[in-house]
C-alpha positions as a LaTeX table, in Angstrom:
\begin{tabular}{lrrr}
\hline
Residue & $x$ (\AA) & $y$ (\AA) & $z$ (\AA) \\
\hline
Met1 & 40.54 & $-31.32$ & $-78.55$ \\
Arg2 & 42.67 & $-29.43$ & $-81.08$ \\
Leu3 & 45.40 & $-31.79$ & $-82.22$ \\
Cys4 & 47.40 & $-29.05$ & $-83.95$ \\
Gly5 & 47.41 & $-27.12$ & $-80.69$ \\
Lys6 & 48.88 & $-30.11$ & $-78.87$ \\
Leu7 & 51.87 & $-30.71$ & $-81.14$ \\
Thr8 & 54.18 & $-28.88$ & $-78.77$ \\
Ala9 & 53.19 & $-31.35$ & $-76.07$ \\
Phe10 & 53.89 & $-34.22$ & $-78.46$ \\
Lys11 & 57.37 & $-32.90$ & $-79.18$ \\
Ala12 & 58.06 & $-32.27$ & $-75.51$ \\
Ala13 & 56.97 & $-35.80$ & $-74.63$ \\
Arg14 & 59.17 & $-37.12$ & $-77.45$ \\
Gly15 & 62.12 & $-35.35$ & $-75.93$ \\
Asp16 & 63.53 & $-33.99$ & $-79.20$ \\
Ser17 & 62.53 & $-32.19$ & $-82.36$ \\
Ser18 & 63.36 & $-34.85$ & $-84.87$ \\
Ser19 & 62.93 & $-34.33$ & $-88.56$ \\
Val20 & 60.03 & $-36.81$ & $-88.60$ \\
Val21 & 58.07 & $-34.78$ & $-86.08$ \\
Arg22 & 58.88 & $-31.56$ & $-87.92$ \\
Ser23 & 57.64 & $-33.16$ & $-91.13$ \\
Val24 & 54.37 & $-34.28$ & $-89.55$ \\
Val25 & 53.83 & $-30.88$ & $-88.00$ \\
Ser26 & 54.62 & $-29.14$ & $-91.26$ \\
Asp27 & 52.22 & $-31.31$ & $-93.25$ \\
Ser28 & 49.57 & $-30.81$ & $-90.59$ \\
Asp29 & 49.96 & $-27.05$ & $-90.55$ \\
Lys30 & 49.68 & $-26.91$ & $-94.33$ \\
Arg31 & 46.38 & $-28.75$ & $-94.18$ \\
Cys32 & 44.80 & $-26.98$ & $-91.24$ \\
Ser33 & 45.40 & $-25.03$ & $-88.09$ \\
Gln34 & 42.81 & $-26.88$ & $-86.06$ \\
Thr35 & 41.34 & $-30.37$ & $-86.08$ \\
Ala36 & 38.30 & $-31.94$ & $-84.48$ \\
Ile37 & 39.56 & $-35.25$ & $-83.13$ \\
Ala38 & 37.84 & $-35.76$ & $-79.78$ \\
Val39 & 40.57 & $-37.35$ & $-77.66$ \\
Lys40 & 42.12 & $-36.56$ & $-74.32$ \\
Asp41 & 45.27 & $-34.49$ & $-74.05$ \\
Ala42 & 47.96 & $-36.86$ & $-75.31$ \\
Ser43 & 50.58 & $-35.36$ & $-73.06$ \\
Ala44 & 48.51 & $-36.48$ & $-70.06$ \\
Val45 & 47.42 & $-39.84$ & $-71.44$ \\
Phe46 & 50.94 & $-40.91$ & $-72.44$ \\
Lys47 & 52.87 & $-39.16$ & $-69.69$ \\
Gly48 & 56.14 & $-40.96$ & $-69.21$ \\
Asn49 & 55.89 & $-42.81$ & $-72.52$ \\
Pro50 & 57.26 & $-40.56$ & $-75.29$ \\
Ala51 & 57.22 & $-43.28$ & $-77.94$ \\
Gln52 & 53.50 & $-43.95$ & $-77.47$ \\
Cys53 & 52.75 & $-40.24$ & $-77.54$ \\
Phe54 & 54.62 & $-39.82$ & $-80.82$ \\
Lys55 & 52.82 & $-42.86$ & $-82.27$ \\
Phe56 & 49.50 & $-41.35$ & $-81.21$ \\
Ala57 & 50.36 & $-38.12$ & $-83.04$ \\
Leu58 & 51.11 & $-39.95$ & $-86.28$ \\
Ile59 & 47.98 & $-42.11$ & $-86.11$ \\
Ser60 & 45.75 & $-39.13$ & $-85.27$ \\
Leu61 & 47.01 & $-37.14$ & $-88.22$ \\
Ala62 & 46.55 & $-40.14$ & $-90.50$ \\
Val63 & 42.95 & $-40.51$ & $-89.32$ \\
Leu64 & 42.39 & $-36.82$ & $-89.95$ \\
Ala65 & 43.73 & $-37.12$ & $-93.47$ \\
Ala66 & 41.56 & $-40.15$ & $-94.21$ \\
Ser67 & 38.43 & $-38.48$ & $-92.89$ \\
Asn68 & 38.55 & $-35.63$ & $-95.42$ \\
Arg69 & 36.90 & $-33.41$ & $-92.85$ \\
Pro70 & 37.33 & $-29.66$ & $-93.33$ \\
Cys71 & 39.95 & $-27.96$ & $-91.22$ \\
Asn72 & 37.39 & $-26.11$ & $-89.10$ \\
Ala73 & 35.14 & $-29.13$ & $-88.48$ \\
Glu74 & 35.41 & $-29.02$ & $-84.71$ \\
Pro75 & 31.92 & $-29.82$ & $-83.34$ \\
Tyr76 & 29.96 & $-26.82$ & $-82.17$ \\
Ile77 & 29.21 & $-27.01$ & $-78.46$ \\
Pro78 & 26.83 & $-24.37$ & $-77.08$ \\
Ala79 & 28.16 & $-22.35$ & $-74.18$ \\
Phe80 & 24.95 & $-22.61$ & $-72.17$ \\
His81 & 24.15 & $-25.93$ & $-70.48$ \\
Pro82 & 21.05 & $-25.70$ & $-68.26$ \\
Gly83 & 21.96 & $-28.86$ & $-66.39$ \\
Ala84 & 25.37 & $-27.45$ & $-65.48$ \\
Met85 & 24.02 & $-24.32$ & $-63.81$ \\
Thr86 & 24.52 & $-24.22$ & $-60.06$ \\
Asp87 & 21.90 & $-21.63$ & $-59.12$ \\
Arg88 & 18.89 & $-22.76$ & $-57.13$ \\
Pro89 & 15.22 & $-21.80$ & $-57.36$ \\
Leu90 & 13.62 & $-19.76$ & $-54.61$ \\
Gly91 & 12.11 & $-22.60$ & $-52.64$ \\
Met92 & 12.28 & $-26.37$ & $-53.07$ \\
Pro93 & 12.77 & $-27.60$ & $-56.65$ \\
Gly94 & 10.31 & $-30.03$ & $-58.13$ \\
Gln95 & 11.33 & $-33.59$ & $-57.30$ \\
Val96 & 10.87 & $-36.32$ & $-59.90$ \\
Leu97 & 11.11 & $-40.03$ & $-59.25$ \\
Val98 & 11.21 & $-41.91$ & $-62.56$ \\
Leu99 & 10.26 & $-45.52$ & $-61.91$ \\
Gly100 & 11.30 & $-47.90$ & $-64.67$ \\
Ser101 & 8.70 & $-50.66$ & $-64.78$ \\
Pro102 & 8.18 & $-53.91$ & $-66.62$ \\
His103 & 4.98 & $-53.89$ & $-68.61$ \\
Leu104 & 2.82 & $-56.01$ & $-66.33$ \\
Ser105 & 0.90 & $-57.44$ & $-69.28$ \\
Thr106 & 4.08 & $-59.18$ & $-70.42$ \\
Leu107 & 4.94 & $-60.84$ & $-67.10$ \\
Pro108 & 4.66 & $-64.63$ & $-66.73$ \\
Gln109 & 1.43 & $-66.21$ & $-65.52$ \\
Ser110 & 3.02 & $-66.55$ & $-62.08$ \\
Phe111 & 2.43 & $-62.80$ & $-61.60$ \\
His112 & $-0.39$ & $-61.81$ & $-59.25$ \\
Pro113 & $-1.42$ & $-58.22$ & $-58.36$ \\
Glu114 & $-0.72$ & $-58.90$ & $-54.68$ \\
Met115 & 2.97 & $-59.07$ & $-55.57$ \\
Leu116 & 2.91 & $-55.29$ & $-56.06$ \\
Glu117 & 2.27 & $-54.59$ & $-52.39$ \\
Pro118 & 5.96 & $-54.26$ & $-51.33$ \\
Leu119 & 6.47 & $-51.80$ & $-54.19$ \\
Leu120 & 3.29 & $-49.87$ & $-53.38$ \\
Thr121 & 4.36 & $-49.59$ & $-49.74$ \\
Arg122 & 7.73 & $-48.11$ & $-50.63$ \\
Leu123 & 6.29 & $-45.66$ & $-53.15$ \\
Ala124 & 3.65 & $-44.57$ & $-50.63$ \\
His125 & 6.41 & $-43.81$ & $-48.12$ \\
Trp126 & 7.79 & $-41.31$ & $-50.64$ \\
His127 & 4.38 & $-39.54$ & $-50.70$ \\
Pro128 & 4.09 & $-38.23$ & $-54.28$ \\
Asp129 & 1.96 & $-35.16$ & $-54.90$ \\
Ala130 & 1.20 & $-36.29$ & $-58.44$ \\
Ile131 & 1.61 & $-39.47$ & $-60.49$ \\
Ala132 & 2.22 & $-39.60$ & $-64.25$ \\
Thr133 & 1.84 & $-42.68$ & $-66.42$ \\
Glu134 & 2.88 & $-43.91$ & $-69.84$ \\
Thr135 & $-0.58$ & $-43.38$ & $-71.29$ \\
Ser136 & $-1.80$ & $-41.08$ & $-74.04$ \\
Pro137 & $-3.58$ & $-37.88$ & $-72.91$ \\
Gly138 & $-7.22$ & $-37.68$ & $-73.86$ \\
Leu139 & $-6.80$ & $-34.31$ & $-75.57$ \\
Leu140 & $-3.91$ & $-35.63$ & $-77.66$ \\
Cys141 & $-5.96$ & $-38.64$ & $-78.73$ \\
Glu142 & $-8.81$ & $-36.35$ & $-79.70$ \\
Ala143 & $-6.48$ & $-34.34$ & $-81.91$ \\
Met144 & $-5.16$ & $-37.56$ & $-83.45$ \\
Arg145 & $-8.72$ & $-38.65$ & $-84.31$ \\
His146 & $-8.94$ & $-35.60$ & $-86.56$ \\
Glu147 & $-5.91$ & $-36.95$ & $-88.43$ \\
Leu148 & $-6.99$ & $-40.54$ & $-88.91$ \\
Glu149 & $-5.45$ & $-40.76$ & $-92.35$ \\
Arg150 & $-2.07$ & $-40.41$ & $-90.65$ \\
Gln151 & $-2.74$ & $-41.61$ & $-87.11$ \\
Ala152 & $-5.30$ & $-44.43$ & $-87.40$ \\
Asp153 & $-2.94$ & $-47.14$ & $-86.14$ \\
Ala154 & $-1.77$ & $-45.06$ & $-83.17$ \\
Val155 & $-5.35$ & $-44.20$ & $-82.21$ \\
Ala156 & $-6.41$ & $-47.84$ & $-82.41$ \\
His157 & $-3.53$ & $-49.06$ & $-80.24$ \\
Tyr158 & $-3.01$ & $-46.27$ & $-77.71$ \\
Cys159 & $-6.21$ & $-44.25$ & $-77.33$ \\
Pro160 & $-9.16$ & $-45.40$ & $-75.18$ \\
Asp161 & $-12.57$ & $-44.95$ & $-76.75$ \\
Pro162 & $-14.51$ & $-42.19$ & $-74.90$ \\
Val163 & $-17.71$ & $-42.44$ & $-76.95$ \\
Leu164 & $-19.81$ & $-44.47$ & $-74.50$ \\
Ala165 & $-18.98$ & $-42.20$ & $-71.56$ \\
Gly166 & $-19.34$ & $-39.12$ & $-73.73$ \\
Lys167 & $-22.90$ & $-40.07$ & $-74.61$ \\
Ala168 & $-23.73$ & $-40.69$ & $-70.95$ \\
Ala169 & $-22.26$ & $-37.34$ & $-69.93$ \\
Gly170 & $-23.50$ & $-35.44$ & $-72.98$ \\
Leu171 & $-19.98$ & $-34.12$ & $-73.52$ \\
Asp172 & $-17.20$ & $-34.56$ & $-76.06$ \\
Val173 & $-13.57$ & $-34.92$ & $-74.98$ \\
Ile174 & $-12.83$ & $-31.20$ & $-74.99$ \\
Ala175 & $-15.98$ & $-30.27$ & $-73.07$ \\
Ala176 & $-15.40$ & $-33.05$ & $-70.55$ \\
Thr177 & $-11.83$ & $-31.83$ & $-69.99$ \\
Arg178 & $-13.09$ & $-28.33$ & $-69.30$ \\
Ala179 & $-15.71$ & $-29.72$ & $-66.92$ \\
Ile180 & $-13.00$ & $-31.62$ & $-65.00$ \\
Asp181 & $-11.01$ & $-28.42$ & $-64.54$ \\
Arg182 & $-14.10$ & $-26.63$ & $-63.17$ \\
Val183 & $-14.99$ & $-29.48$ & $-60.83$ \\
Leu184 & $-11.49$ & $-29.85$ & $-59.40$ \\
Ala185 & $-11.15$ & $-26.08$ & $-58.94$ \\
Ser186 & $-13.86$ & $-26.25$ & $-56.28$ \\
Trp187 & $-13.34$ & $-29.85$ & $-55.14$ \\
Pro188 & $-14.24$ & $-30.31$ & $-51.46$ \\
Arg189 & $-11.83$ & $-31.67$ & $-48.90$ \\
Glu190 & $-14.11$ & $-34.65$ & $-48.32$ \\
Pro191 & $-16.09$ & $-35.37$ & $-51.51$ \\
Asn192 & $-19.10$ & $-37.62$ & $-51.25$ \\
Ala193 & $-19.78$ & $-40.74$ & $-53.30$ \\
Ser194 & $-22.03$ & $-38.90$ & $-55.76$ \\
Gln195 & $-19.28$ & $-36.38$ & $-56.53$ \\
Arg196 & $-16.72$ & $-39.14$ & $-57.08$ \\
Arg197 & $-18.98$ & $-41.08$ & $-59.41$ \\
His198 & $-19.69$ & $-37.96$ & $-61.45$ \\
Leu199 & $-15.99$ & $-37.09$ & $-61.69$ \\
Ala200 & $-15.21$ & $-40.67$ & $-62.74$ \\
Leu201 & $-17.75$ & $-40.25$ & $-65.55$ \\
Leu202 & $-16.10$ & $-37.01$ & $-66.66$ \\
Phe203 & $-12.67$ & $-38.62$ & $-66.73$ \\
Leu204 & $-13.99$ & $-41.48$ & $-68.88$ \\
Ala205 & $-15.60$ & $-39.00$ & $-71.26$ \\
Ala206 & $-12.32$ & $-37.04$ & $-71.43$ \\
Gly207 & $-10.38$ & $-40.15$ & $-72.47$ \\
Glu208 & $-8.62$ & $-40.45$ & $-69.09$ \\
Pro209 & $-9.70$ & $-43.86$ & $-67.74$ \\
Gly210 & $-6.73$ & $-44.08$ & $-65.34$ \\
Ser211 & $-7.96$ & $-40.99$ & $-63.51$ \\
Ala212 & $-11.49$ & $-42.40$ & $-63.49$ \\
Leu213 & $-10.09$ & $-45.42$ & $-61.64$ \\
Val214 & $-8.54$ & $-43.13$ & $-59.00$ \\
Gln215 & $-12.06$ & $-41.94$ & $-58.17$ \\
Trp216 & $-13.51$ & $-45.44$ & $-58.40$ \\
Phe217 & $-10.96$ & $-46.89$ & $-55.97$ \\
Gln218 & $-11.84$ & $-44.25$ & $-53.37$ \\
Leu219 & $-15.46$ & $-45.34$ & $-53.31$ \\
Pro220 & $-16.62$ & $-48.00$ & $-50.86$ \\
Arg221 & $-17.55$ & $-51.21$ & $-52.66$ \\
Asn222 & $-21.27$ & $-50.63$ & $-52.06$ \\
Glu223 & $-20.98$ & $-47.19$ & $-53.70$ \\
Gln224 & $-19.42$ & $-48.50$ & $-56.92$ \\
Val225 & $-22.77$ & $-48.49$ & $-58.66$ \\
Ala226 & $-24.51$ & $-47.07$ & $-61.73$ \\
Leu227 & $-25.59$ & $-43.64$ & $-60.48$ \\
Asp228 & $-24.78$ & $-39.97$ & $-61.22$ \\
Gly229 & $-24.55$ & $-40.53$ & $-64.95$ \\
Leu230 & $-22.61$ & $-43.79$ & $-64.80$ \\
Thr231 & $-24.44$ & $-46.51$ & $-66.71$ \\
Gln232 & $-24.17$ & $-50.20$ & $-65.93$ \\
Ala233 & $-22.00$ & $-50.58$ & $-69.02$ \\
Leu234 & $-19.60$ & $-47.94$ & $-67.69$ \\
Val235 & $-19.52$ & $-49.62$ & $-64.27$ \\
Ser236 & $-18.53$ & $-52.85$ & $-66.00$ \\
Gln237 & $-15.89$ & $-50.94$ & $-67.93$ \\
Leu238 & $-14.41$ & $-49.51$ & $-64.74$ \\
Asn239 & $-14.38$ & $-52.91$ & $-63.03$ \\
Gly240 & $-12.66$ & $-54.39$ & $-66.06$ \\
Leu241 & $-10.04$ & $-51.67$ & $-66.05$ \\
Ala242 & $-9.44$ & $-52.22$ & $-62.35$ \\
Ser243 & $-8.35$ & $-55.82$ & $-62.91$ \\
Arg244 & $-6.46$ & $-55.37$ & $-66.18$ \\
Arg245 & $-2.79$ & $-56.33$ & $-66.03$ \\
Asn246 & $-1.11$ & $-52.99$ & $-66.58$ \\
Glu247 & 0.77 & $-50.41$ & $-64.57$ \\
Thr248 & $-1.97$ & $-47.78$ & $-64.74$ \\
Gly249 & $-4.71$ & $-49.70$ & $-62.97$ \\
Leu250 & $-2.78$ & $-52.07$ & $-60.72$ \\
Leu251 & $-0.06$ & $-49.63$ & $-59.65$ \\
Ala252 & $-0.54$ & $-45.94$ & $-60.44$ \\
Ala253 & $-4.29$ & $-45.57$ & $-59.80$ \\
Arg254 & $-4.18$ & $-47.67$ & $-56.63$ \\
Leu255 & $-1.27$ & $-45.69$ & $-55.27$ \\
Ala256 & $-2.98$ & $-42.40$ & $-56.13$ \\
Ala257 & $-6.14$ & $-43.50$ & $-54.33$ \\
Arg258 & $-4.10$ & $-44.63$ & $-51.33$ \\
Glu259 & $-2.40$ & $-41.22$ & $-51.20$ \\
Gly260 & $-5.67$ & $-39.31$ & $-51.53$ \\
Leu261 & $-4.87$ & $-37.88$ & $-54.97$ \\
Glu262 & $-7.69$ & $-37.09$ & $-57.37$ \\
Arg263 & $-6.21$ & $-38.00$ & $-60.73$ \\
Leu264 & $-3.29$ & $-39.31$ & $-62.79$ \\
Trp265 & $-1.42$ & $-37.42$ & $-65.50$ \\
Ser266 & $-1.05$ & $-39.03$ & $-68.93$ \\
Ile267 & 2.31 & $-38.08$ & $-70.43$ \\
Asp268 & 2.95 & $-40.47$ & $-73.33$ \\
Asp269 & 2.93 & $-39.36$ & $-76.96$ \\
Gln270 & 2.54 & $-42.13$ & $-79.52$ \\
Arg271 & 1.96 & $-39.95$ & $-82.56$ \\
Asp272 & 3.23 & $-41.65$ & $-85.69$ \\
Leu273 & 6.04 & $-39.74$ & $-87.40$ \\
Val274 & 4.52 & $-40.87$ & $-90.73$ \\
Ile275 & 7.73 & $-41.56$ & $-92.61$ \\
Pro276 & 7.02 & $-43.50$ & $-95.83$ \\
Met277 & 8.92 & $-46.79$ & $-95.77$ \\
Asp278 & 8.71 & $-50.50$ & $-96.37$ \\
Asp279 & 7.33 & $-51.75$ & $-93.05$ \\
Lys280 & 8.52 & $-55.30$ & $-93.59$ \\
Ala281 & 12.07 & $-54.22$ & $-94.42$ \\
Tyr282 & 12.02 & $-51.76$ & $-91.52$ \\
Gly283 & 11.06 & $-54.50$ & $-89.07$ \\
Ala284 & 13.66 & $-56.88$ & $-90.45$ \\
Ala285 & 16.40 & $-54.26$ & $-90.14$ \\
Leu286 & 15.54 & $-53.61$ & $-86.50$ \\
Gln287 & 15.35 & $-57.30$ & $-85.65$ \\
His288 & 18.80 & $-57.74$ & $-87.14$ \\
Ala289 & 20.14 & $-54.78$ & $-85.15$ \\
Trp290 & 18.67 & $-56.11$ & $-81.92$ \\
Asp291 & 20.35 & $-59.49$ & $-82.38$ \\
Asn292 & 23.45 & $-58.60$ & $-80.37$ \\
Pro293 & 25.31 & $-59.59$ & $-77.17$ \\
Ala294 & 23.75 & $-56.79$ & $-75.08$ \\
Thr295 & 20.26 & $-58.00$ & $-75.97$ \\
Arg296 & 21.18 & $-61.49$ & $-74.88$ \\
Val297 & 22.47 & $-60.13$ & $-71.56$ \\
Arg298 & 19.12 & $-58.42$ & $-71.00$ \\
Met299 & 17.17 & $-61.54$ & $-71.94$ \\
Asp300 & 19.24 & $-63.69$ & $-69.60$ \\
Gln301 & 18.71 & $-61.20$ & $-66.80$ \\
Asp302 & 14.94 & $-61.17$ & $-67.35$ \\
Lys303 & 14.81 & $-64.95$ & $-67.46$ \\
Lys304 & 16.46 & $-65.20$ & $-64.04$ \\
Leu305 & 14.34 & $-62.42$ & $-62.53$ \\
Tyr306 & 11.07 & $-63.81$ & $-63.84$ \\
Ala307 & 11.94 & $-67.34$ & $-62.70$ \\
Ala308 & 12.04 & $-65.99$ & $-59.14$ \\
Leu309 & 8.91 & $-63.87$ & $-59.50$ \\
Asp310 & 6.86 & $-65.91$ & $-57.02$ \\
Thr311 & 9.52 & $-65.71$ & $-54.28$ \\
Pro312 & 9.37 & $-63.11$ & $-51.49$ \\
Asp313 & 10.17 & $-59.71$ & $-53.01$ \\
Gly314 & 10.49 & $-61.39$ & $-56.42$ \\
Leu315 & 8.66 & $-58.61$ & $-58.28$ \\
Leu316 & 10.31 & $-55.93$ & $-56.17$ \\
Asn317 & 13.67 & $-57.32$ & $-57.25$ \\
Val318 & 12.60 & $-56.90$ & $-60.89$ \\
Tyr319 & 11.97 & $-53.22$ & $-60.20$ \\
Arg320 & 15.27 & $-52.92$ & $-58.37$ \\
Ala321 & 17.12 & $-54.41$ & $-61.34$ \\
Tyr322 & 15.34 & $-52.16$ & $-63.86$ \\
Asn323 & 16.18 & $-49.05$ & $-61.84$ \\
Arg324 & 19.88 & $-49.66$ & $-61.29$ \\
Pro325 & 22.21 & $-47.04$ & $-62.81$ \\
Asp326 & 23.76 & $-49.57$ & $-65.20$ \\
Tyr327 & 20.45 & $-50.66$ & $-66.73$ \\
Gly328 & 20.20 & $-47.66$ & $-69.06$ \\
Lys329 & 23.58 & $-48.32$ & $-70.65$ \\
Ile330 & 22.94 & $-51.98$ & $-71.44$ \\
Ala331 & 19.47 & $-51.07$ & $-72.75$ \\
Tyr332 & 21.04 & $-48.48$ & $-75.04$ \\
Gln333 & 23.67 & $-50.89$ & $-76.32$ \\
Ser334 & 21.09 & $-53.55$ & $-77.09$ \\
Asp335 & 18.52 & $-51.23$ & $-78.68$ \\
Trp336 & 19.11 & $-47.68$ & $-79.94$ \\
Gly337 & 22.89 & $-47.82$ & $-80.07$ \\
Ala338 & 22.63 & $-50.99$ & $-82.13$ \\
Ala339 & 19.97 & $-49.43$ & $-84.36$ \\
Leu340 & 22.22 & $-46.48$ & $-85.19$ \\
Lys341 & 24.63 & $-48.95$ & $-86.78$ \\
Asp342 & 21.97 & $-50.38$ & $-89.11$ \\
Pro343 & 23.59 & $-50.47$ & $-92.58$ \\
Ser344 & 20.37 & $-50.28$ & $-94.61$ \\
Pro345 & 20.53 & $-47.59$ & $-97.35$ \\
Glu346 & 17.15 & $-46.32$ & $-96.14$ \\
Gly347 & 18.55 & $-45.63$ & $-92.69$ \\
Tyr348 & 15.83 & $-47.64$ & $-90.93$ \\
Gly349 & 17.72 & $-47.74$ & $-87.66$ \\
Arg350 & 18.17 & $-43.99$ & $-87.63$ \\
His351 & 14.47 & $-43.50$ & $-88.37$ \\
Tyr352 & 13.72 & $-45.67$ & $-85.36$ \\
Val353 & 16.05 & $-43.74$ & $-83.05$ \\
Gly354 & 14.52 & $-40.50$ & $-84.29$ \\
Tyr355 & 11.06 & $-41.78$ & $-83.36$ \\
Trp356 & 12.28 & $-42.92$ & $-79.95$ \\
Glu357 & 14.02 & $-39.69$ & $-79.04$ \\
Thr358 & 11.10 & $-37.59$ & $-80.29$ \\
Arg359 & 8.68 & $-39.61$ & $-78.19$ \\
Asn360 & 10.76 & $-39.28$ & $-75.04$ \\
Leu361 & 11.29 & $-35.56$ & $-75.54$ \\
Arg362 & 7.53 & $-35.11$ & $-75.77$ \\
Met363 & 7.00 & $-37.27$ & $-72.69$ \\
Val364 & 9.47 & $-35.18$ & $-70.70$ \\
Ala365 & 7.84 & $-31.96$ & $-71.94$ \\
Asn366 & 4.54 & $-33.26$ & $-70.55$ \\
Met367 & 6.21 & $-34.10$ & $-67.24$ \\
Arg368 & 7.68 & $-30.62$ & $-67.03$ \\
Glu369 & 4.25 & $-29.12$ & $-67.68$ \\
Val370 & 2.82 & $-31.08$ & $-64.76$ \\
Leu371 & 5.63 & $-29.86$ & $-62.50$ \\
Ala372 & 4.93 & $-26.26$ & $-63.47$ \\
Arg373 & 1.40 & $-26.53$ & $-62.09$ \\
Lys374 & 2.71 & $-26.64$ & $-58.54$ \\
Pro375 & 6.36 & $-25.63$ & $-58.10$ \\
Gly376 & 8.15 & $-27.84$ & $-55.62$ \\
Met377 & 5.85 & $-30.84$ & $-56.03$ \\
Arg378 & 6.89 & $-34.47$ & $-55.85$ \\
Leu379 & 6.11 & $-36.19$ & $-59.13$ \\
Leu380 & 6.23 & $-39.96$ & $-59.54$ \\
Val381 & 6.56 & $-41.01$ & $-63.17$ \\
Ile382 & 5.85 & $-44.67$ & $-64.00$ \\
Val383 & 7.22 & $-45.65$ & $-67.41$ \\
Gly384 & 8.52 & $-48.73$ & $-69.18$ \\
Ala385 & 12.05 & $-49.45$ & $-68.00$ \\
Ser386 & 13.56 & $-48.59$ & $-71.40$ \\
His387 & 12.31 & $-44.99$ & $-71.07$ \\
Lys388 & 13.88 & $-44.32$ & $-67.69$ \\
Ala389 & 17.45 & $-43.47$ & $-68.72$ \\
Tyr390 & 16.38 & $-41.23$ & $-71.60$ \\
Asp391 & 13.77 & $-39.44$ & $-69.52$ \\
Glu392 & 16.17 & $-38.83$ & $-66.65$ \\
Ala393 & 18.82 & $-37.56$ & $-69.05$ \\
Tyr394 & 16.40 & $-35.01$ & $-70.49$ \\
Leu395 & 14.96 & $-34.05$ & $-67.10$ \\
Ser396 & 18.47 & $-33.46$ & $-65.75$ \\
Gln397 & 18.75 & $-30.49$ & $-68.09$ \\
Met398 & 15.69 & $-28.80$ & $-66.61$ \\
Arg399 & 15.95 & $-25.93$ & $-64.19$ \\
Asp400 & 13.85 & $-26.23$ & $-61.02$ \\
Val401 & 13.85 & $-30.04$ & $-61.31$ \\
Glu402 & 15.64 & $-32.45$ & $-58.99$ \\
Leu403 & 15.84 & $-36.17$ & $-59.78$ \\
Val404 & 15.27 & $-38.73$ & $-57.04$ \\
Asp405 & 17.26 & $-41.96$ & $-56.93$ \\
Ala406 & 14.80 & $-44.83$ & $-57.36$ \\
Glu407 & 17.29 & $-47.27$ & $-55.85$ \\
Thr408 & 17.04 & $-45.45$ & $-52.52$ \\
Val409 & 13.23 & $-45.50$ & $-52.56$ \\
Leu410 & 13.14 & $-49.21$ & $-53.45$ \\
Gln411 & 15.47 & $-50.35$ & $-50.65$ \\
\hline
\end{tabular}
């Protein structure tokens, strides 16, 4: 709001044109014609209370003087807001259900995969056309391997090793990815076991083990064998992935197989921003920032939810809690909002928020790319609960995208 432009309202609310007001206005006009204090219209806020309105005017001008901001420092706001447009695409928009999930590997020992069945049933009733997961794309990982000096840690932590499958298939990651595109372009309505085993091999060689599991789960148990290029070592790898405690194997791949889908879409981007800094000091600064009341609220909530994990719908209630509208705000207050207030001269907290926002922007770009492959599709995105609010905020700006309320699906 422009404070100088509201001085008439201040005087009207005051009910007179006293010398004090004239003095304040005069001093204000000498300094600038516009200010950039973002407050509501004082005449509306303090309607019926002239004294408070006048006090607000004095305080606001004092704050302006103390800030030393230039007279024309009103924040620039672009006129075009994609999310505010009211036009509609020709046909159904793409629908996106962002499911905030706990990382299953961090759940208490009381967790068992069977607990996911109520969640799987509800997600299956929504009938997604595609499922995306918080995993690194094989092609991205391949590019990162060519930058090991910068990305070695990220590759080690977030990129599956495709070498064994690549040797069996005789293909590198790029060639395997091209082969997958060719195979799926002519994929039969009812593929046989040999075709599924071969496609599973290609997905492993392309660095997409989640998609390999989608094929593996659609094979009868007696067909999950070392044939069509799959070695016994790769069969063991697939069986190990199938039982690993994570959202990709226990949730996304099983749901995709149940829905008759042929693959998953990896949309994470864990590239290191490579900002030189003292790692120990960086970690200490973040730990200090995260030590706040909002974090304790989240920890108390998790403690209660996890204590009831082995009750009927116990895990489903965790998902319900993580997908409530208020979860994003408390997560922000405990994490990134707190980090922005980090007082370190190096700005460690701001580095961290920059990494986080960059990562989520890249994730959403990957989601939007998937949606563009088939306009009007239903896309289920399974991400860690902390990503949900950011991802939905970015997706809400996209044209031809409609967000789906997870709370409704999880009822």
